[in-house]
C-alpha positions as a LaTeX table, in Angstrom:
\begin{tabular}{lrrr}
\hline
Residue & $x$ (\AA) & $y$ (\AA) & $z$ (\AA) \\
\hline
Unk1 & 109.61 & 76.27 & 97.39 \\
Unk2 & 111.91 & 79.02 & 98.31 \\
Unk3 & 114.27 & 78.51 & 100.53 \\
Unk4 & 114.47 & 79.22 & 104.64 \\
Unk5 & 116.39 & 82.15 & 105.71 \\
Unk6 & 116.82 & 82.96 & 109.05 \\
Unk7 & 118.55 & 86.33 & 110.08 \\
Unk8 & 120.35 & 86.12 & 112.44 \\
Unk9 & 121.15 & 87.82 & 115.70 \\
Unk10 & 124.28 & 90.51 & 116.55 \\
Unk11 & 126.23 & 90.53 & 119.73 \\
Unk12 & 125.70 & 94.58 & 119.22 \\
Unk13 & 124.31 & 96.93 & 116.23 \\
Unk14 & 126.03 & 100.52 & 115.93 \\
Unk15 & 124.13 & 102.95 & 114.93 \\
Unk16 & 124.64 & 104.40 & 110.81 \\
Unk17 & 125.70 & 107.83 & 110.50 \\
Unk18 & 123.09 & 110.46 & 110.24 \\
Unk19 & 122.33 & 111.51 & 106.65 \\
Unk20 & 122.13 & 114.88 & 104.58 \\
Unk21 & 120.28 & 116.84 & 104.23 \\
Unk22 & 117.70 & 116.99 & 101.32 \\
Unk23 & 119.06 & 114.13 & 99.67 \\
Unk24 & 117.10 & 113.11 & 96.62 \\
Unk25 & 115.00 & 109.92 & 96.59 \\
Unk26 & 116.59 & 107.92 & 93.23 \\
Unk27 & 114.20 & 108.38 & 89.37 \\
Unk28 & 114.59 & 104.58 & 89.58 \\
Unk29 & 113.85 & 101.19 & 90.30 \\
Unk30 & 117.19 & 100.27 & 92.46 \\
Unk31 & 120.01 & 98.45 & 91.33 \\
Unk32 & 120.00 & 94.79 & 92.96 \\
Unk33 & 123.17 & 94.15 & 94.92 \\
Unk34 & 125.15 & 90.84 & 94.57 \\
Unk35 & 124.57 & 89.68 & 97.93 \\
Unk36 & 121.74 & 89.73 & 100.57 \\
Unk37 & 122.81 & 91.44 & 103.55 \\
Unk38 & 121.59 & 89.85 & 107.08 \\
Unk39 & 119.93 & 92.42 & 109.77 \\
Unk40 & 120.58 & 91.60 & 113.40 \\
Unk41 & 118.66 & 92.54 & 115.74 \\
Unk42 & 119.48 & 91.99 & 119.61 \\
Unk43 & 116.49 & 92.83 & 122.17 \\
Unk44 & 119.32 & 94.13 & 124.76 \\
Unk45 & 120.82 & 96.23 & 122.30 \\
Unk46 & 118.02 & 98.12 & 121.37 \\
Unk47 & 118.77 & 101.36 & 123.27 \\
Unk48 & 118.75 & 105.42 & 121.93 \\
Unk49 & 122.06 & 105.42 & 122.47 \\
Unk50 & 122.50 & 102.58 & 119.46 \\
Unk51 & 120.16 & 105.45 & 117.49 \\
Unk52 & 121.36 & 108.68 & 118.52 \\
Unk53 & 118.81 & 110.28 & 116.33 \\
Unk54 & 116.26 & 109.47 & 118.36 \\
Unk55 & 116.91 & 111.55 & 121.60 \\
Unk56 & 117.10 & 114.90 & 118.64 \\
Unk57 & 113.83 & 114.19 & 117.54 \\
Unk58 & 110.68 & 116.87 & 118.13 \\
Unk59 & 108.10 & 115.51 & 119.54 \\
Unk60 & 105.14 & 116.55 & 120.26 \\
Unk61 & 103.83 & 116.70 & 124.28 \\
Unk62 & 103.03 & 113.72 & 125.68 \\
Unk63 & 104.61 & 111.13 & 122.89 \\
Unk64 & 107.27 & 108.98 & 123.37 \\
Unk65 & 109.26 & 108.02 & 120.07 \\
Unk66 & 111.48 & 104.53 & 120.58 \\
Unk67 & 112.82 & 101.50 & 118.41 \\
Unk68 & 111.02 & 98.72 & 117.13 \\
Unk69 & 113.66 & 97.59 & 114.75 \\
Unk70 & 116.91 & 99.19 & 114.73 \\
Unk71 & 117.54 & 97.61 & 111.22 \\
Unk72 & 116.32 & 96.44 & 108.19 \\
Unk73 & 118.29 & 98.54 & 105.46 \\
Unk74 & 116.09 & 99.79 & 103.26 \\
Unk75 & 113.19 & 99.68 & 105.36 \\
Unk76 & 110.09 & 100.86 & 103.41 \\
Unk77 & 106.07 & 99.88 & 103.17 \\
Unk78 & 104.97 & 98.12 & 106.16 \\
Unk79 & 101.91 & 95.77 & 107.06 \\
Unk80 & 100.70 & 93.76 & 109.10 \\
Unk81 & 98.98 & 90.74 & 109.61 \\
Unk82 & 96.26 & 88.94 & 111.35 \\
Unk83 & 99.01 & 87.53 & 113.65 \\
Unk84 & 100.64 & 90.34 & 114.27 \\
Unk85 & 103.39 & 89.99 & 111.88 \\
Unk86 & 104.99 & 92.56 & 110.83 \\
Unk87 & 106.16 & 92.66 & 107.02 \\
Unk88 & 108.42 & 95.00 & 105.60 \\
Unk89 & 109.44 & 95.69 & 102.08 \\
Unk90 & 113.12 & 96.11 & 100.87 \\
Unk91 & 113.04 & 96.72 & 97.06 \\
Unk92 & 116.96 & 97.59 & 96.68 \\
Unk93 & 117.14 & 93.71 & 98.51 \\
Unk94 & 114.37 & 92.39 & 96.21 \\
Unk95 & 112.40 & 91.46 & 99.89 \\
Unk96 & 109.94 & 90.85 & 102.05 \\
Unk97 & 110.79 & 90.53 & 105.79 \\
Unk98 & 108.88 & 88.89 & 108.52 \\
Unk99 & 108.95 & 90.87 & 112.21 \\
Unk100 & 107.81 & 89.42 & 115.51 \\
Unk101 & 107.68 & 90.86 & 118.59 \\
Unk102 & 107.39 & 87.58 & 120.02 \\
Unk103 & 106.94 & 88.85 & 123.99 \\
Unk104 & 104.96 & 92.20 & 123.52 \\
Unk105 & 107.15 & 94.29 & 124.70 \\
Unk106 & 107.00 & 96.69 & 121.69 \\
Unk107 & 109.95 & 95.82 & 119.99 \\
Unk108 & 110.22 & 93.21 & 116.91 \\
Unk109 & 113.32 & 90.69 & 117.99 \\
Unk110 & 112.40 & 88.17 & 115.63 \\
Unk111 & 113.11 & 88.49 & 111.82 \\
Unk112 & 112.76 & 86.12 & 108.47 \\
Unk113 & 112.91 & 86.59 & 104.99 \\
Unk114 & 109.17 & 85.81 & 104.27 \\
Unk115 & 109.66 & 86.47 & 100.13 \\
Unk116 & 112.83 & 86.70 & 98.57 \\
Unk117 & 113.97 & 86.74 & 94.74 \\
Unk118 & 111.67 & 89.94 & 94.21 \\
Unk119 & 113.03 & 93.02 & 92.09 \\
Unk120 & 111.47 & 96.32 & 92.86 \\
Unk121 & 109.38 & 94.78 & 95.50 \\
Unk122 & 107.23 & 97.71 & 96.94 \\
Unk123 & 103.52 & 97.53 & 98.46 \\
Unk124 & 101.56 & 95.58 & 100.63 \\
Unk125 & 98.31 & 94.68 & 101.47 \\
Unk126 & 96.77 & 91.44 & 104.05 \\
Unk127 & 93.91 & 90.12 & 103.37 \\
Unk128 & 92.13 & 86.59 & 103.20 \\
Unk129 & 95.32 & 85.36 & 104.90 \\
Unk130 & 97.62 & 86.17 & 102.30 \\
Unk131 & 100.35 & 89.26 & 102.16 \\
Unk132 & 99.07 & 90.76 & 98.81 \\
Unk133 & 102.30 & 92.60 & 97.34 \\
Unk134 & 103.40 & 94.88 & 94.24 \\
Unk135 & 106.52 & 95.13 & 92.38 \\
Unk136 & 106.91 & 97.81 & 89.97 \\
Unk137 & 105.29 & 95.73 & 87.02 \\
Unk138 & 103.58 & 92.90 & 88.81 \\
Unk139 & 101.00 & 91.55 & 91.97 \\
Unk140 & 101.59 & 88.63 & 94.07 \\
Unk141 & 99.99 & 87.26 & 96.72 \\
Unk142 & 102.13 & 84.58 & 99.02 \\
Unk143 & 101.46 & 82.21 & 102.09 \\
Unk144 & 102.82 & 80.58 & 104.65 \\
Unk145 & 100.98 & 77.07 & 104.61 \\
Unk146 & 103.63 & 75.24 & 106.77 \\
Unk147 & 103.59 & 77.56 & 108.84 \\
Unk148 & 107.84 & 77.72 & 108.95 \\
Unk149 & 107.62 & 81.45 & 109.05 \\
Unk150 & 108.69 & 81.48 & 105.09 \\
Unk151 & 105.86 & 82.02 & 102.12 \\
Unk152 & 106.04 & 78.15 & 100.54 \\
Unk153 & 103.37 & 79.83 & 98.23 \\
Unk154 & 104.03 & 82.60 & 96.09 \\
Unk155 & 101.58 & 83.50 & 93.23 \\
Unk156 & 101.43 & 85.86 & 89.96 \\
Unk157 & 98.13 & 87.48 & 90.22 \\
Unk158 & 98.43 & 90.50 & 87.31 \\
Unk159 & 101.62 & 90.43 & 84.93 \\
Unk160 & 102.72 & 92.88 & 82.28 \\
Unk161 & 101.91 & 96.55 & 84.66 \\
Unk162 & 103.61 & 99.42 & 83.27 \\
Unk163 & 106.10 & 100.85 & 86.38 \\
Unk164 & 109.56 & 101.37 & 84.78 \\
Unk165 & 111.70 & 104.53 & 84.78 \\
Unk166 & 110.83 & 107.80 & 87.25 \\
Unk167 & 108.16 & 106.78 & 90.46 \\
Unk168 & 107.92 & 103.00 & 89.97 \\
Unk169 & 106.47 & 102.98 & 93.27 \\
Unk170 & 103.48 & 100.97 & 92.94 \\
Unk171 & 100.32 & 101.25 & 95.32 \\
Unk172 & 98.50 & 97.92 & 96.10 \\
Unk173 & 95.06 & 97.63 & 97.84 \\
Unk174 & 92.62 & 94.48 & 98.10 \\
Unk175 & 89.48 & 94.31 & 99.41 \\
Unk176 & 86.73 & 91.53 & 99.75 \\
Unk177 & 86.14 & 92.14 & 96.00 \\
Unk178 & 88.82 & 94.13 & 94.40 \\
Unk179 & 92.60 & 94.60 & 93.89 \\
Unk180 & 93.42 & 98.45 & 93.30 \\
Unk181 & 96.80 & 99.65 & 92.13 \\
Unk182 & 98.69 & 102.64 & 90.30 \\
Unk183 & 101.68 & 103.84 & 89.63 \\
Unk184 & 102.88 & 107.58 & 88.66 \\
Unk185 & 104.77 & 109.70 & 86.33 \\
Unk186 & 107.60 & 108.43 & 84.89 \\
Unk187 & 108.71 & 112.20 & 85.07 \\
Unk188 & 107.82 & 115.24 & 86.86 \\
Unk189 & 104.52 & 116.70 & 84.59 \\
Unk190 & 104.48 & 114.04 & 81.76 \\
Unk191 & 100.92 & 114.28 & 79.61 \\
Unk192 & 100.55 & 109.94 & 80.06 \\
Unk193 & 96.49 & 110.35 & 79.33 \\
Unk194 & 97.49 & 107.84 & 76.60 \\
Unk195 & 98.96 & 105.34 & 78.57 \\
Unk196 & 98.24 & 102.99 & 81.91 \\
Unk197 & 100.09 & 105.55 & 84.28 \\
Unk198 & 99.34 & 107.98 & 86.19 \\
Unk199 & 95.97 & 106.68 & 86.94 \\
Unk200 & 94.05 & 103.70 & 89.78 \\
Unk201 & 93.24 & 100.63 & 87.81 \\
Unk202 & 90.49 & 98.11 & 89.40 \\
Unk203 & 90.68 & 94.92 & 89.09 \\
Unk204 & 88.85 & 91.77 & 90.07 \\
Unk205 & 90.99 & 89.24 & 93.02 \\
Unk206 & 91.38 & 87.27 & 89.90 \\
Unk207 & 93.95 & 89.95 & 88.04 \\
Unk208 & 91.04 & 90.23 & 85.25 \\
Unk209 & 88.18 & 92.75 & 84.75 \\
Unk210 & 90.54 & 95.50 & 84.55 \\
Unk211 & 88.77 & 98.67 & 85.31 \\
Unk212 & 89.89 & 102.17 & 85.21 \\
Unk213 & 89.27 & 104.13 & 88.74 \\
Unk214 & 90.91 & 107.15 & 88.57 \\
Unk215 & 92.96 & 109.74 & 86.68 \\
Unk216 & 95.50 & 113.12 & 87.02 \\
Unk217 & 98.30 & 111.35 & 89.75 \\
Unk218 & 101.37 & 112.07 & 89.86 \\
Unk219 & 102.37 & 109.77 & 92.26 \\
Unk220 & 100.06 & 108.07 & 95.55 \\
Unk221 & 102.26 & 105.16 & 96.71 \\
Unk222 & 100.12 & 103.39 & 99.03 \\
Unk223 & 95.95 & 103.07 & 98.44 \\
Unk224 & 93.43 & 102.48 & 102.26 \\
Unk225 & 89.75 & 102.41 & 102.44 \\
Unk226 & 88.66 & 104.97 & 105.13 \\
Unk227 & 87.69 & 103.09 & 108.40 \\
Unk228 & 83.93 & 101.56 & 108.22 \\
Unk229 & 83.04 & 103.21 & 104.98 \\
Unk230 & 84.19 & 102.01 & 100.91 \\
Unk231 & 86.23 & 105.65 & 100.70 \\
Unk232 & 89.31 & 105.06 & 98.76 \\
Unk233 & 92.04 & 107.65 & 100.20 \\
Unk234 & 95.56 & 108.34 & 99.20 \\
Unk235 & 98.58 & 111.39 & 99.95 \\
Unk236 & 100.16 & 112.22 & 96.34 \\
Unk237 & 103.26 & 114.06 & 96.03 \\
Unk238 & 103.29 & 117.23 & 93.87 \\
Unk239 & 105.47 & 118.12 & 90.63 \\
Unk240 & 108.87 & 120.03 & 91.10 \\
Unk241 & 110.56 & 123.31 & 89.59 \\
Unk242 & 107.30 & 124.99 & 89.33 \\
Unk243 & 109.30 & 128.37 & 88.18 \\
Unk244 & 111.52 & 126.94 & 86.20 \\
Unk245 & 109.80 & 128.68 & 83.41 \\
Unk246 & 109.51 & 131.54 & 85.45 \\
Unk247 & 112.81 & 133.14 & 85.51 \\
Unk248 & 113.55 & 131.22 & 89.13 \\
Unk249 & 117.69 & 130.72 & 90.14 \\
Unk250 & 117.30 & 127.03 & 90.89 \\
Unk251 & 117.71 & 125.91 & 94.82 \\
Unk252 & 119.16 & 129.87 & 95.29 \\
Unk253 & 115.86 & 131.98 & 94.35 \\
Unk254 & 113.14 & 129.72 & 93.74 \\
Unk255 & 110.01 & 131.89 & 95.23 \\
Unk256 & 107.09 & 129.90 & 92.90 \\
Unk257 & 108.40 & 126.43 & 93.55 \\
Unk258 & 108.76 & 127.19 & 97.23 \\
Unk259 & 105.00 & 128.15 & 96.75 \\
Unk260 & 103.47 & 125.59 & 94.74 \\
Unk261 & 102.98 & 123.00 & 94.97 \\
Unk262 & 101.26 & 121.33 & 97.70 \\
Unk263 & 101.44 & 117.78 & 98.47 \\
Unk264 & 97.80 & 116.54 & 98.16 \\
Unk265 & 95.92 & 113.87 & 100.23 \\
Unk266 & 92.78 & 112.57 & 98.08 \\
Unk267 & 89.46 & 111.18 & 98.56 \\
Unk268 & 89.81 & 108.71 & 95.34 \\
Unk269 & 87.02 & 108.92 & 93.88 \\
Unk270 & 85.47 & 106.85 & 90.27 \\
Unk271 & 85.66 & 108.40 & 87.04 \\
Unk272 & 87.19 & 111.21 & 89.21 \\
Unk273 & 90.33 & 113.43 & 87.19 \\
Unk274 & 92.80 & 114.87 & 89.96 \\
Unk275 & 94.88 & 117.51 & 87.87 \\
Unk276 & 97.99 & 116.16 & 86.86 \\
Unk277 & 100.32 & 117.73 & 85.19 \\
Unk278 & 98.14 & 120.32 & 83.84 \\
Unk279 & 96.86 & 122.07 & 87.31 \\
Unk280 & 98.17 & 121.59 & 90.92 \\
Unk281 & 96.34 & 122.39 & 93.74 \\
Unk282 & 92.79 & 123.83 & 93.80 \\
Unk283 & 93.28 & 124.04 & 90.44 \\
Unk284 & 96.91 & 126.35 & 89.60 \\
Unk285 & 97.80 & 125.78 & 86.59 \\
Unk286 & 101.16 & 124.44 & 85.84 \\
Unk287 & 102.86 & 127.49 & 84.19 \\
Unk288 & 104.27 & 124.80 & 80.94 \\
Unk289 & 100.23 & 124.56 & 80.68 \\
Unk290 & 98.75 & 127.93 & 80.58 \\
Unk291 & 98.10 & 127.83 & 76.63 \\
Unk292 & 97.07 & 124.19 & 76.51 \\
Unk293 & 94.20 & 123.90 & 74.20 \\
Unk294 & 92.51 & 121.19 & 76.98 \\
Unk295 & 93.47 & 123.79 & 80.13 \\
Unk296 & 89.41 & 125.62 & 80.75 \\
Unk297 & 88.06 & 122.21 & 80.13 \\
Unk298 & 90.92 & 119.89 & 82.63 \\
Unk299 & 90.32 & 122.95 & 85.08 \\
Unk300 & 86.51 & 122.24 & 85.77 \\
Unk301 & 86.80 & 119.10 & 86.19 \\
Unk302 & 89.99 & 118.31 & 87.89 \\
Unk303 & 88.90 & 117.36 & 92.38 \\
Unk304 & 90.63 & 119.65 & 94.43 \\
Unk305 & 92.50 & 118.08 & 97.28 \\
Unk306 & 90.73 & 116.95 & 100.19 \\
Unk307 & 94.22 & 118.38 & 102.45 \\
Unk308 & 96.72 & 120.09 & 101.59 \\
Unk309 & 100.26 & 119.94 & 102.51 \\
Unk310 & 103.30 & 121.77 & 102.62 \\
Unk311 & 105.00 & 121.64 & 99.32 \\
Unk312 & 107.42 & 119.57 & 98.65 \\
Unk313 & 106.91 & 117.59 & 102.40 \\
Unk314 & 106.57 & 114.88 & 100.09 \\
Unk315 & 103.50 & 113.40 & 102.04 \\
Unk316 & 104.71 & 109.15 & 101.48 \\
Unk317 & 102.49 & 106.77 & 103.14 \\
Unk318 & 99.96 & 107.08 & 105.87 \\
Unk319 & 97.52 & 104.96 & 108.01 \\
Unk320 & 93.99 & 105.16 & 109.19 \\
Unk321 & 93.38 & 104.79 & 113.04 \\
Unk322 & 91.29 & 102.51 & 113.34 \\
Unk323 & 89.06 & 102.88 & 115.96 \\
Unk324 & 88.16 & 99.87 & 117.42 \\
Unk325 & 92.34 & 98.99 & 117.93 \\
Unk326 & 92.54 & 102.44 & 119.66 \\
Unk327 & 89.27 & 101.99 & 122.22 \\
Unk328 & 90.89 & 98.70 & 123.14 \\
Unk329 & 94.75 & 99.53 & 123.64 \\
Unk330 & 93.81 & 103.75 & 125.01 \\
Unk331 & 97.61 & 103.56 & 122.94 \\
Unk332 & 96.52 & 106.76 & 121.66 \\
Unk333 & 94.02 & 109.67 & 122.57 \\
Unk334 & 90.58 & 108.55 & 122.18 \\
Unk335 & 90.18 & 111.63 & 119.89 \\
Unk336 & 92.69 & 110.32 & 116.89 \\
Unk337 & 89.98 & 107.33 & 116.49 \\
Unk338 & 89.59 & 107.94 & 112.35 \\
Unk339 & 91.86 & 110.20 & 112.07 \\
Unk340 & 95.31 & 109.89 & 109.57 \\
Unk341 & 98.91 & 109.51 & 110.18 \\
Unk342 & 100.97 & 110.71 & 107.65 \\
Unk343 & 104.71 & 109.84 & 106.98 \\
Unk344 & 105.93 & 112.72 & 105.23 \\
Unk345 & 109.75 & 111.89 & 103.52 \\
Unk346 & 110.81 & 115.19 & 103.08 \\
Unk347 & 112.00 & 118.09 & 100.55 \\
Unk348 & 114.72 & 118.23 & 98.47 \\
Unk349 & 113.30 & 120.84 & 95.50 \\
Unk350 & 112.61 & 123.08 & 98.03 \\
Unk351 & 115.38 & 125.57 & 99.65 \\
Unk352 & 113.91 & 125.32 & 103.03 \\
Unk353 & 112.72 & 122.34 & 103.94 \\
Unk354 & 109.48 & 120.78 & 104.88 \\
Unk355 & 108.31 & 117.20 & 105.79 \\
Unk356 & 110.61 & 115.44 & 107.67 \\
Unk357 & 107.77 & 114.50 & 110.13 \\
Unk358 & 104.99 & 112.37 & 111.45 \\
Unk359 & 102.03 & 114.36 & 111.23 \\
Unk360 & 98.44 & 113.72 & 112.11 \\
Unk361 & 95.56 & 114.72 & 109.77 \\
Unk362 & 91.90 & 115.17 & 112.01 \\
Unk363 & 89.24 & 114.41 & 110.58 \\
Unk364 & 85.95 & 116.01 & 111.69 \\
Unk365 & 84.06 & 113.61 & 113.78 \\
Unk366 & 80.68 & 114.74 & 112.33 \\
Unk367 & 79.93 & 112.50 & 109.66 \\
Unk368 & 76.82 & 115.27 & 109.31 \\
Unk369 & 78.79 & 118.19 & 108.25 \\
Unk370 & 80.76 & 115.99 & 105.71 \\
Unk371 & 83.17 & 114.28 & 108.16 \\
Unk372 & 86.55 & 115.82 & 105.94 \\
Unk373 & 89.72 & 116.95 & 107.07 \\
Unk374 & 90.12 & 120.00 & 109.43 \\
Unk375 & 93.16 & 120.45 & 110.75 \\
Unk376 & 97.02 & 118.75 & 111.07 \\
Unk377 & 99.34 & 118.84 & 113.54 \\
Unk378 & 102.55 & 117.67 & 113.69 \\
Unk379 & 103.60 & 114.46 & 116.15 \\
Unk380 & 107.38 & 114.07 & 115.29 \\
Unk381 & 109.85 & 116.58 & 113.28 \\
Unk382 & 113.07 & 114.26 & 112.12 \\
Unk383 & 115.29 & 117.55 & 110.42 \\
Unk384 & 117.00 & 120.14 & 113.31 \\
Unk385 & 118.46 & 123.27 & 112.57 \\
Unk386 & 121.99 & 123.00 & 113.14 \\
Unk387 & 124.88 & 125.40 & 113.00 \\
Unk388 & 125.26 & 124.84 & 109.55 \\
Unk389 & 122.31 & 124.65 & 108.32 \\
Unk390 & 119.21 & 121.93 & 108.54 \\
Unk391 & 120.18 & 118.90 & 109.53 \\
Unk392 & 118.39 & 115.14 & 108.42 \\
Unk393 & 117.85 & 112.51 & 111.34 \\
Unk394 & 115.89 & 110.16 & 109.40 \\
Unk395 & 113.47 & 110.18 & 106.08 \\
Unk396 & 110.14 & 108.75 & 107.03 \\
Unk397 & 108.42 & 106.25 & 104.63 \\
Unk398 & 105.29 & 104.30 & 105.15 \\
Unk399 & 103.64 & 104.06 & 109.15 \\
Unk400 & 100.95 & 101.61 & 110.45 \\
Unk401 & 99.06 & 100.56 & 113.51 \\
Unk402 & 100.92 & 97.93 & 115.40 \\
Unk403 & 98.29 & 95.77 & 117.11 \\
Unk404 & 99.00 & 97.18 & 120.48 \\
Unk405 & 97.25 & 100.87 & 119.03 \\
Unk406 & 100.98 & 101.90 & 119.19 \\
Unk407 & 102.27 & 103.60 & 115.26 \\
Unk408 & 104.76 & 101.93 & 113.79 \\
Unk409 & 106.89 & 104.25 & 110.91 \\
Unk410 & 109.97 & 103.52 & 108.72 \\
Unk411 & 112.85 & 105.00 & 106.99 \\
Unk412 & 115.33 & 103.85 & 104.47 \\
Unk413 & 117.46 & 106.70 & 105.73 \\
Unk414 & 119.68 & 106.58 & 107.81 \\
Unk415 & 120.01 & 103.18 & 106.32 \\
Unk416 & 116.86 & 101.57 & 107.74 \\
Unk417 & 115.07 & 102.11 & 111.26 \\
Unk418 & 111.61 & 101.13 & 112.46 \\
Unk419 & 110.37 & 103.51 & 114.82 \\
Unk420 & 107.71 & 103.17 & 116.96 \\
Unk421 & 104.80 & 106.39 & 118.57 \\
Unk422 & 102.92 & 105.79 & 121.53 \\
Unk423 & 101.21 & 108.35 & 123.58 \\
Unk424 & 102.32 & 108.32 & 127.34 \\
Unk425 & 100.69 & 111.41 & 128.63 \\
Unk426 & 101.57 & 114.79 & 129.76 \\
\hline
\end{tabular}
């Protein structure tokens, strides 16, 4: 049984300094610290004064952003359990936190370590009373059978998965019958067709019956089913340095790289190919592969994105708005139901920043016309123009819909925060 660790309450919380613009994410799994920091949460201290970046966010009229959790450091992916517990993975600290809003005010004032000693922990999926989670090389499930607040059962379901090196972030989705998982390109535009990378795999719930689902994927960090359907969806990062072989001066004069490629919103169908690393966006060849012997064949079978985000916006993760939750809570306007909320962590490979935002992707509600994505709307921007250029206030990582219908989004910079978005009317 894992030892119980309750994170102590601090008397105050000092907001960390704002982060510099355009910091590049690490390419390899993070090193593990010698000691785990304890995240203190004091509901009496949760004000925007302790997180000054909130006052500078650019927020769409009618919406409000508040602090749900002032930490924790390195907050990455989130999942909500059936009892409303918010789980947060922290790969740098090898743990998953369990956060609880005990009085229903939207502030998660109780924090506890749910799982520890899991290097490179990442994706989360709640199903069948278990918190399923991924590390870069394995799939686990955990349960709190004794109701102590911490997992007393942690089982390894699938071992020996590839994932070291670049783009080590492993997705996970658990459904009634299957486990879906993927890991991205070990570099930028590596031809890894002969490996298990750049692919979505489907397993049985016991970890057997390994089946190839989709291929040609660069870095999809989260997979989810669209509510009311069996459609598998994800957002995929576009590749970098598109203009390197075209004479660009990287970071100074890069007109091709600034415009290509888009990040992608994909519906991942079985046996479908999505182009990476050979083609981007609407079957545009990467210059490095324009003489590839199979290029025409690869283009012919490439499934184009359902929606295209701004180049290098780093569309990192997403959540669908559950119509049942929203109809009851009315936390968001009714026309949001069935739409997608996307966390964009932000560009580093672009001269003008893109991303650093929470955006809404609107789906056509008329299923007879395909029910496809039909527009994009920014809800929150976390980069502002300062006198010395762009200033990054936060880098959104993941978002989930809370039981009260509001949207929570995590950031691993600055330091670590979880914010709450809700509609308050015009």
